[in-house]
Each structure stands twice: as C-alpha cells, then as structure tokens.
C-alpha positions in Angstrom: 21.8 12.7 -61.0 20.6 9.1 -61.5 17.3 7.9 -62.0 15.0 6.0 -59.1 15.8 2.8 -61.5 19.3 3.5 -62.2 20.1 3.5 -58.3 18.2 0.1 -57.9 20.5 -1.1 -60.7 24.0 0.2 -59.3 22.8 -0.7 -55.7 22.3 -4.5 -56.6 25.7 -4.3 -58.7 27.4 -3.0 -55.1 25.7 -5.7 -53.7 27.2 -8.3 -56.1 30.7 -6.9 -55.8 30.6 -6.8 -52.2 30.0 -10.4 -52.1 32.8 -11.2 -54.6 35.1 -9.3 -52.3 33.9 -11.0 -49.4 34.0 -14.7 -50.8 30.8 -15.0 -48.5 27.3 -16.3 -48.9 24.5 -14.6 -50.9 23.0 -11.1 -49.5 19.6 -10.2 -50.7 17.4 -11.9 -53.1 18.6 -14.5 -55.7 17.6 -12.2 -58.4 19.4 -9.1 -57.7 21.0 -8.1 -60.8 22.5 -4.9 -62.5 19.5 -5.1 -64.9 16.9 -5.5 -62.0 15.0 -1.9 -62.8 11.9 -2.1 -64.6 9.6 0.5 -66.1 6.1 -0.9 -64.9 5.7 2.0 -62.4 4.5 -1.0 -59.7 4.1 0.1 -56.4 6.0 -3.1 -55.5 9.2 -1.5 -56.8 11.0 -1.9 -60.1 14.0 -3.5 -58.8 14.3 -7.5 -58.6 15.4 -9.5 -55.8 15.6 -7.6 -52.1 17.6 -5.1 -50.1 18.7 -5.9 -46.6 18.6 -2.6 -44.3 20.2 -2.7 -41.1 18.1 -1.0 -38.0 17.5 -1.3 -34.4 15.4 -3.4 -33.1 15.2 -2.1 -29.5 14.6 1.7 -30.2 11.1 2.7 -29.7 10.1 5.5 -32.3 13.0 4.8 -33.9 14.1 1.3 -35.2 11.6 -1.4 -33.0 10.7 -5.0 -33.8 7.2 -6.3 -32.5 7.0 -9.6 -34.0 7.2 -9.1 -37.6 6.3 -5.8 -37.6 8.9 -2.7 -37.6 8.1 0.7 -36.9 9.9 4.0 -36.3 11.5 7.1 -37.9 14.5 5.2 -39.2 11.9 2.5 -40.5 10.1 5.0 -42.1 12.8 6.8 -43.8 14.6 3.4 -45.1 11.4 2.5 -46.8 10.9 5.5 -48.3 14.5 5.6 -49.7 14.6 2.2 -50.6 11.1 2.9 -52.5 13.0 5.5 -54.4 15.9 2.9 -55.0 12.9 0.8 -56.7 12.3 -1.5 -54.0 9.0 -2.2 -52.5 8.1 -3.0 -48.9 8.0 -6.4 -49.4 11.8 -6.5 -50.9 13.1 -5.2 -47.7 14.8 -7.6 -45.3 15.2 -5.9 -41.9 18.4 -7.1 -40.3 19.3 -5.9 -36.8 22.3 -3.7 -36.5 23.9 -3.5 -33.0 26.3 -0.9 -32.5 29.3 -2.4 -32.0 28.8 -4.2 -35.2 27.5 -1.8 -37.6 31.0 -1.2 -39.8 31.5 -4.8 -39.9 28.1 -5.8 -41.3 28.7 -2.9 -43.9 32.4 -4.2 -44.4 31.3 -7.9 -44.9 28.0 -7.3 -47.0 25.8 -8.4 -44.4 23.9 -5.6 -45.1 23.5 -3.1 -48.0 22.7 -0.2 -46.1 22.3 1.1 -42.3 19.5 3.4 -41.0 20.0 2.9 -37.1 20.5 6.3 -35.4 24.1 6.1 -36.7 25.9 9.3 -36.2 28.4 10.4 -38.8 32.0 10.7 -37.4 35.2 11.0 -39.0 36.4 7.8 -37.4 33.7 5.9 -39.0 34.2 7.3 -42.2 37.9 5.2 -42.1 36.0 2.3 -42.6 32.4 3.0 -43.7 30.8 5.7 -46.1 27.6 7.9 -45.3 24.8 9.6 -47.3 22.9 12.3 -45.8 22.5 13.0 -43.0 18.9 12.6 -42.6 18.3 13.8 -39.0 19.9 15.6 -36.4 19.9 14.7 -32.9 21.4 15.7 -29.5 23.1 13.8 -26.7 21.3 13.8 -23.3 20.4 11.9 -20.0 17.6 9.9 -18.9 17.3 9.8 -15.3 14.9 8.6 -12.5 11.5 10.9 -12.4 12.6 11.9 -8.8 16.1 13.3 -9.4 17.1 16.7 -8.9 20.9 15.9 -8.8 21.7 15.7 -12.4 20.9 18.4 -14.7 23.5 18.1 -17.2 26.9 15.8 -18.0 28.8 18.0 -15.4 26.8 16.3 -12.7 27.9 13.2 -13.5 31.2 12.8 -11.3 31.2 10.0 -9.5 28.1 8.7 -10.8 26.9 5.3 -12.3 26.2 6.1 -16.2 24.9 3.3 -18.5 25.3 3.3 -22.5 25.2 0.7 -25.1 28.7 -1.1 -26.3 30.0 0.4 -29.5 28.3 3.8 -28.9 30.2 7.2 -28.5 27.9 8.6 -26.2 29.3 7.4 -22.7 33.0 7.7 -23.5 32.3 11.3 -24.8 31.2 12.2 -21.0 34.3 10.8 -19.4 36.5 12.5 -22.0 34.9 16.1 -21.9 32.7 16.4 -18.6 33.1 13.8 -16.0 36.5 11.7 -16.3 34.9 10.1 -12.7 32.1 8.6 -14.0 31.7 5.0 -13.5 30.5 3.4 -16.7 28.0 0.5 -17.4 27.6 -1.0 -20.9 25.0 -2.8 -21.8 23.7 -4.6 -25.4 20.9 -2.0 -25.8 19.4 0.7 -24.2 16.1 -1.2 -22.9 18.9 -3.0 -20.5 20.3 0.2 -19.4 16.8 1.8 -18.5 16.1 -1.5 -16.4 19.3 -0.8 -14.6 18.2 2.6 -14.2 14.7 1.7 -12.8 16.6 -0.6 -10.6 18.7 1.9 -9.1 22.0 0.0 -10.4 22.4 3.2 -12.2 22.1 7.0 -11.9 21.7 7.9 -15.5 21.3 6.5 -19.3 23.1 8.5 -22.0 22.4 8.4 -25.5 20.6 11.0 -28.2 17.9 12.9 -26.9 15.2 11.3 -29.4 16.0 7.9 -28.5 15.8 8.5 -24.9 12.2 10.5 -25.3 11.3 7.4 -27.2 12.4 5.1 -24.0 11.0 7.3 -21.3 7.5 7.4 -23.6 7.2 3.1 -23.0 4.0 2.7 -21.0 6.4 0.7 -18.8 8.8 3.5 -17.8 6.1 6.5 -17.8 6.2 8.1 -14.4 9.7 6.6 -13.4 12.1 8.3 -15.7 12.4 11.3 -17.3 14.8 13.2 -20.0 17.3 15.9 -18.5 16.3 17.9 -21.5 20.0 19.9 -21.9 21.5 18.4 -25.2 25.0 18.8 -25.3 26.2 17.4 -28.8 25.2 17.3 -32.4 24.6 14.1 -33.7 24.0 13.8 -37.5 22.6 10.7 -38.5 23.8 9.1 -41.5 22.8 6.1 -44.0 25.5 3.7 -43.6 27.0 2.6 -46.6 30.3 0.3 -47.7 33.0 2.5 -48.6 33.4 1.6 -52.1 29.8 2.4 -53.5 28.0 4.1 -56.4 24.6 4.6 -54.4 25.2 7.5 -52.1 24.1 10.4 -54.6 20.9 8.1 -55.2 20.3 8.0 -51.1 20.9 11.9 -50.6 18.6 12.8 -53.7 16.0 10.5 -52.2 16.5 12.3 -48.4 16.0 15.7 -50.3 12.9 14.5 -52.2 11.8 13.2 -48.7 12.3 16.5 -47.0 10.7 18.7 -50.1 7.3 16.7 -50.3 6.9 16.6 -46.6 7.1 12.9 -45.7 10.1 13.9 -43.4 8.2 16.2 -41.3 5.3 13.4 -41.5 7.5 11.0 -40.2 9.2 13.2 -37.7 5.6 13.6 -36.2 4.3 10.5 -36.1 7.1 8.8 -34.6 7.7 11.6 -31.8 3.8 12.1 -30.8 3.1 11.8 -27.2 6.9 11.9 -26.4 7.2 15.7 -25.6 9.9 15.7 -28.1 10.7 18.5 -30.2 13.7 18.3 -32.6 16.3 20.8 -32.7 14.8 23.4 -35.2 17.7 25.4 -36.1 19.3 21.8 -37.2 16.4 20.3 -38.7 15.5 19.2 -41.7 19.1 19.1 -42.2 20.6 19.8 -45.5 22.8 16.7 -47.0 26.6 16.5 -47.3 27.9 16.3 -50.7 29.0 12.2 -51.4 32.9 11.7 -51.1 
C-alpha cells in the first residue's frame, strides 16, 4: 500500500495527465507537481498546490454551501481523505458538482475527485471510476406532513413526483414501481421541496439521508416528512477519472477513517436532530477492490 505522501504525488501526476489529455486550462494550483509531497508533518498538508473536489452545494447535512463555508458529511469525508493524501484544508478547492454533470467534470479534469452522494453503478463505471463506498443509503420519499396516501413507491401511480436531473431515483420508480408516475425534474432538491410545499408535486424522491437533511431544515419543519420505507441500496463512492492511480490510496484513507472512529463521528455530527439512523446492516461499509 502506498504512503500518504505517495498518494499525494500520484494524485498530482494524475491531474497533470488529465490536463494534457484534455488540452484544457489548469486544474488545481500552479505548483501541483509529482514531487510535491514533503516529510514536514505540517498540519497544512504535505502536498504542494491544491486539489479540486466536487461536492453538492444544496444538500444540508451532506454537501452544503453557506457563503464561503462548506459543511456536511461528504465535506467531512472529503477533507479527511484529502488530508491522508497530503492536502490541508486550505489546499482544497470546493467545486459544485450537479448530478447531471459529474461524469463530464471527471472526464474533462474540472475536478480531481467527487464526493457528492455519488452512487456506484455499472453504467457510471463505463465512463468513470470509483473508490469506496464510504456510506450506504437507501432511496425513500419525502411527502407533505399530513399525507397518508403515499406509503412507498407503489403508491405513486398517477402521482406527481419530483427528482433532480441526472439522478437515477425517479427513473427507478417509473421502471420498477409506478410507470404512471408523472415526473418533474429540477436542477436541485431544494427546488423539489419548494414544489412539494407549494402543492405542485405529491412527493420528492432521492436517498433517505438527503431527504432527512432537507426535512430538518427550519423552513421545512412541520411541512414535510420522510416516509421511512427505503427501497434501494445506494452505495456512495468517490468519483475518480477512469484512468487513475489513486483509488487504492483513497480506499486506504476510507478504511482508516472507519477504523479510527472518524466515520462514526462524521455521521453523528451531520445527522443529529434529523431523526435519521443509517442502515446498520450496511454501515459502515466495506470498500470494494480497485479495478
């Protein structure tokens, strides 16, 4: 297994290769070089330059931007992993990674890696690579607080359903549970919740941990609720360019995070007050071997 500093060096080399392949502008800091790691032990990180990490900006408790502050479970996990690769917090550049753009962002070198509730699927593996998983969620439904009709995906026949463009959630419901559901797509889940509270849709669907964070927002409390009947397994991975040499280092960082108690700390910190409890039979997860 490579060391933390070797991981930083390899990641820097990967960034350079991506730029060469794409012929695009610079990604990361000016001095991101293959020999950027040092042995100083400085808490600012041993790698030179910066690392661009894609996250969501609109998912409370997972990836959320408030001015220049970024919070959430994905942010904490990404910061930990970056630290193990030799990058301090001040060397991380957070980049918004909308669901529909994640593969393109990795392929074109706009980001070095993505932590954005990014479910590992065979289809996505055709164009990008994954480390992890680092969390396992389940798809669920968000409905109005007083709704008693919708108890699961089978209840959505003929109903209006909102999900985010580029996600797999709504299509799964149409393919497997309720072909007659009417789909409304929005760029972000906040817009879906707005449509729900305005009565424009009957339900919002995505992963349970995302819905729990949205329901716990002060503006939404007492207006919406999570049905609480998960019907899928969503294994969140770290998105990487398909041709990479850092997957093993990222997996090693995830394993260390779980072993030293940081993973549990991050989950508790970011779900406190939401009523959400991770599926104990799936979490903490075991990472997959790198392809």
